[in-house]
C-alpha positions, 0 to 999 in steps of 0.5 A: 640845334636851337632855332632862330628866325631872322627878318631878311630884308634883302640888305647886307645887315640882315644877310650878315646877321644870318651868317653870324648866327649860323657861326654861333650854331643856330639853325636859322630860318628867315622871314621877309616882312612884305610891307610895301607893294614895291619891295626887295623880295627877290633880293631876299630870296637870292640871299636865302638861297645863298645862305642855305635857309628856308624863307617865309613871306608875311604879307603886311602891306594892308596893315602897314598902310593902316598902322604906319602910313595913314598914322604918319599922314594923320599926324602931319595933318595935326601939325606934328612931325612924326617919326614912323620908324620909332612906331614901326618897330614895336607895332609892326616889324617886331610884333609880326616877326614874333608872331611868325616865330610863334606860328613856327614854334620858334622862341628867338628872332633876330634882325640886323639892327646896330644895338645890343640887348643884355640881361641885367638882374633878371631884366633885359636892357637895350644898349647902344651899338658899338658903331656910334654912327650906325647905332639904331637904339634911338629907333628901338626905344619903344620895345618892351620887356617881352619883346626884348627877351626874345630878340637878338642883335648880332651886329651890335658889337660890330661896325658897318665896315666890318659887316661889309667886309664879312659880306664880301668875304662870303660873296653875298649878293648885297645891294650897293645903296643903303636903305632909307630910314623912312622906307615908304618915302623912298626918295619922295619929298614929304610934301609930295607924299602928303599931297597924294595921301592926305585927306586934306586935298587943298593945301592952302598957301599963305604968308611967310614972315621973318623974325622982324615981321616982314613978309618974305614969301609965300608957303605952299600949305603948312602941312608940308613944313616942319620946325627947323626945316631949311631947304625947300623954302624958296626964299632969297637972302637966307638961309632961313629956318622955320621956327613956327607955323600957326594961323596959316603963317609960316614964321622963319628966322635967319638966326638958327639960335632962335630954335634953341630951347632948354625944355621938352615936354613929352607924353606917350611914354614907354620905359623899358624897365623903370622910369627915370629918377628925379634929380639924376643926370641922364642923356637925351635925344630928339633926333637919332643923329644929334648929339645927346644933351645932358638932362634931368627928367621930371614927371608932371602932375598931368602925367606928362614928362618934362626934360630940361637940358643942363648944358647944350640946348635942344634945337628945333623942338617939334611936336610929334618927334620922339624923345629917347632918354639914355643912361650913358650907353643904356636906353631908359625909354622915352616918349613923343613931344607934346609942345614946342616954343610958341612965337605966335600969341 
């Protein structure tokens, strides 16, 4: 019987992943990757017992703090808007899932992600999951060939409602609430989290200026704001949208179209197979839940990449965000945004 190691988080998706793999004839073992001091280990242990699988525990709290949380804070201190989940998957979750598998002499691993992996012409490709709303391919775009060759995503062919029904039919103990994208924030406002962990202990306030050059309020420190932000500005007469932040001034506008832009420049690229072809039409996202934009992509002389929209503009481009390029359902790869539209000269 072929063995496989499943990342068991304590949630419905990983629990049903185990169930589906058992139905396929795999001998499943589980591992709980402990990344936060407060975690769902007890829930994972209950599920492992229900599912009849051996559960291992890998303590990654200190590594996660250094590699993901501290990097998240440093990026905000640089004025960036990072997406930690995009970096966590290749650098933490799948790296250590595969490391544990190696220690146990297990070739394959699996998680409850909504995405698909296929082998085409000797290469592994990543595709969107069937459930368009739950599709998580955006967060997996930086996985490499070696990692993809050993990963299975059994839920890629299912919709979320189907997974919930499978869990109920099997009387699995699952939480009523869904886990959050950024696990370590856990309902904490980003600005409050940064005030606790940032080395920049003093958040210096300053003016908020509207599109007409009028001072309309005071911000609480640029570190806590991001391009496109609407909530938490405490301004009357809006809604207002953050469109720039420089020289300790927060620039806002009542017109959200001021955040539209046709071009995105990005670096730190990671292509799953080969780089995009110049002149070919692709689709791209700079946020996981946005509607994909039709684009052409070109490599620049300095090694950066430029992406130009062909129809709908990109909205609220911010340095640090992840770009993911698609060829229909297939993930080509992506990078990290380097520049944005500049309003202050």
